[in-house]
C-alpha positions as CSV (number, residue, x, y, z in Angstrom):
1,M,0.3,0.3,-0.3
2,R,1.8,3.0,-0.3
3,I,0.1,6.4,1.2
4,T,-0.6,9.6,1.0
5,G,-1.0,12.7,2.5
6,T,-3.0,15.8,1.0
7,T,-4.1,19.4,1.7
8,L,-6.3,18.0,4.7
9,A,-4.7,17.3,7.9
10,G,-5.8,13.2,9.0
11,V,-7.0,13.0,4.4
12,H,-4.7,10.4,3.7
13,V,-5.1,8.6,-0.1
14,V,-4.3,4.9,0.3
15,D,-3.5,3.1,-3.2
16,A,-3.2,-0.4,-2.9
17,E,-1.3,-2.9,-4.7
18,V,-2.6,-5.2,-7.4
19,H,-1.8,-8.9,-7.9
20,R,-2.8,-10.0,-10.5
21,D,-2.7,-13.0,-12.1
22,D,-5.2,-15.8,-14.2
23,R,-8.2,-15.8,-11.8
24,G,-8.1,-12.2,-11.8
25,E,-6.3,-10.1,-9.8
26,F,-5.7,-9.4,-5.2
27,W,-5.5,-5.8,-3.8
28,R,-5.3,-5.0,0.6
29,S,-7.3,-2.4,1.5
30,Y,-6.5,-2.6,5.4
31,C,-3.9,-3.1,6.8
32,R,-3.1,-1.2,10.5
33,V,1.0,-1.5,10.4
34,A,1.2,0.4,6.6
35,L,-0.9,3.2,7.7
36,A,0.6,3.3,10.9
37,G,3.6,3.7,8.9
38,A,2.2,6.8,7.4
39,G,1.2,7.8,10.9
40,V,-2.3,7.3,10.5
41,T,-4.1,5.2,13.5
42,F,-7.3,3.4,12.2
43,D,-8.6,1.0,14.4
44,V,-12.3,-0.7,12.5
45,N,-15.1,-0.7,14.4
46,Q,-17.9,-1.1,11.5
47,S,-18.6,-1.2,8.4
48,N,-21.2,-0.4,5.7
49,V,-22.2,-0.7,2.1
50,S,-23.6,2.2,0.5
51,V,-25.6,1.2,-2.6
52,N,-26.3,4.3,-5.5
53,R,-28.7,2.9,-7.9
54,S,-28.1,6.1,-10.8
55,M,-25.9,8.4,-11.6
56,H,-25.7,11.6,-10.3
57,T,-27.0,10.9,-6.7
58,L,-25.9,12.8,-4.0
59,R,-24.8,11.7,-0.4
60,G,-24.0,14.4,2.4
61,F,-22.4,16.0,4.1
62,H,-22.5,13.6,6.6
63,F,-20.3,13.8,10.3
64,Q,-20.1,12.7,13.9
65,R,-19.8,15.6,16.2
66,P,-17.4,14.3,18.8
67,P,-17.1,12.3,21.2
68,S,-17.9,10.1,18.6
69,A,-15.8,11.6,15.0
70,E,-15.6,9.0,14.5
71,Q,-12.4,8.3,11.2
72,K,-14.3,6.5,7.7
73,I,-11.9,4.7,4.8
74,L,-14.3,4.6,1.8
75,T,-13.2,2.8,-1.2
76,V,-15.9,2.5,-4.7
77,V,-15.9,-1.1,-4.8
78,T,-18.2,-1.2,-8.4
79,G,-18.9,3.0,-10.2
80,S,-17.1,6.2,-9.4
81,A,-18.1,8.6,-7.6
82,Y,-17.0,12.6,-6.8
83,V,-16.2,12.3,-2.8
84,V,-15.3,15.4,-1.6
85,I,-13.7,16.4,2.3
86,V,-13.8,18.9,4.2
87,D,-12.6,19.6,7.7
88,V,-15.2,20.8,9.9
89,R,-13.4,20.7,12.5
90,T,-12.2,24.1,14.4
91,A,-9.3,23.7,16.3
92,S,-7.4,22.5,13.1
93,S,-5.5,24.3,10.5
94,T,-7.1,23.3,7.4
95,F,-10.4,24.3,9.3
96,L,-13.4,25.0,6.4
97,A,-10.9,24.1,4.0
98,H,-12.0,21.4,1.4
99,E,-11.0,18.7,-1.1
100,A,-12.1,16.4,-3.8
101,F,-11.5,13.2,-5.0
102,V,-12.8,11.1,-7.8
103,F,-12.5,7.1,-7.6
104,G,-12.9,4.4,-9.7
105,V,-13.4,1.1,-9.1
106,G,-10.2,0.6,-12.0
107,D,-8.0,2.9,-9.7
108,R,-7.9,1.3,-6.4
109,R,-7.4,3.2,-4.9
110,S,-9.4,3.9,-1.0
111,L,-9.2,7.1,1.3
112,V,-9.1,7.7,4.5
113,V,-11.5,10.9,6.6
114,A,-9.5,12.5,9.7
115,G,-12.3,12.2,12.4
116,G,-14.6,15.4,12.5
117,C,-14.3,15.7,8.8
118,A,-18.0,15.9,6.9
119,T,-17.6,13.4,3.8
120,G,-20.5,13.5,0.9
121,F,-20.1,12.3,-2.9
122,L,-22.0,12.6,-6.0
123,T,-22.3,9.1,-8.0
124,L,-20.9,9.3,-11.1
125,A,-21.9,6.3,-12.6
126,D,-24.8,3.9,-12.4
127,D,-24.3,1.3,-9.9
128,T,-22.3,2.7,-7.6
129,I,-21.8,0.9,-4.5
130,V,-18.8,2.8,-1.7
131,H,-17.3,0.4,1.1
132,Y,-17.1,2.3,4.3
133,Q,-14.9,1.5,7.2
134,M,-16.1,3.6,10.3
135,S,-13.4,4.1,13.7
136,D,-16.4,5.0,15.9
137,Y,-20.1,3.6,15.9
138,F,-23.7,5.1,14.2
139,Q,-24.6,7.4,17.2
140,P,-27.5,9.1,16.3
141,G,-27.2,11.5,19.6
142,N,-23.9,13.5,17.2
143,Y,-25.2,11.8,13.7
144,T,-25.4,15.6,11.3
145,G,-24.2,17.7,8.0
146,F,-24.8,20.8,5.9
147,R,-26.0,21.8,2.6
148,Y,-24.0,20.3,-0.4
149,D,-24.8,23.6,-2.0
150,D,-23.4,25.8,1.6
151,P,-21.7,29.3,-0.2
152,A,-19.8,29.5,2.5
153,I,-17.7,26.3,1.6
154,G,-17.9,27.1,-1.9
155,V,-17.4,23.3,-3.6
156,E,-18.4,23.2,-6.6
157,W,-20.0,19.1,-8.0
158,P,-19.4,18.3,-11.1
159,Y,-22.6,18.2,-11.6
160,E,-26.5,18.5,-10.1
161,P,-27.6,16.4,-7.8
162,A,-30.1,14.4,-10.1
163,V,-31.0,11.6,-6.6
164,M,-30.8,12.9,-2.9
165,S,-32.3,11.9,0.2
166,D,-35.0,14.1,1.8
167,R,-32.6,14.5,5.1
168,D,-30.2,15.5,3.2
169,R,-32.5,18.2,1.5
170,S,-33.2,19.4,4.7
171,F,-30.1,20.0,6.0
172,G,-29.6,23.9,6.4
173,A,-26.1,25.6,6.2
174,L,-23.5,24.3,8.8
175,D,-23.6,26.0,11.9
176,T,-19.7,26.7,13.7
177,S,-21.7,27.4,17.0
178,T,-22.5,23.5,17.8
179,L,-19.0,22.4,16.9
C-alpha cells in the first residue's frame, strides 16, 4: 500500500498494490501496520455499504460530532464517485477547507478521512457502491450534516445532483457554533 497525504490534515489517499494472475486480482484495502507506518492510527469498529442505483446520486455532507468524531476509510467497489471532504474541526489548520477526489473501481484507491471531517459524494456512474470502514459506531445523537451547496464552503460539484434523500435536502448551512 502507498499512503499519501492530502491538503487536509489527517486525510490520506491509499493506493493498493494490485496482484494479478489468471484468476483475476487481489488487493488489500486496509492494513493497520501500513497505516501506522504512515502515522495513521485507525481501528475498524463498523463497516457500511452505500449502494447507489443512479448516476448523480448525492450523499452528504455527513459527520459525527465529538466525542464520536469517527474516522472513515472509503473505497469505491463498483462505479465511480466524486468525493468531497470538508474539514469541520475547529482547532484544525485547515478548518472549513475542502478537497475533492474522483474514485472509481478501476483505480484501486481508498480515502482515509480524519475524524471530525464531513464527507459527501456524488456518483458519476450508475450502480456505484461505496464501502466505508468506520473507527466508531453510529451514534444518532452526534450525527449531523449540512447542505451540499453551502455557499460558505463553496464546493464546485461537477454535476447537479439528480437523486438526494429528503434528509440531505433538508440540511441547512453548516452551523459552526455547534461544533
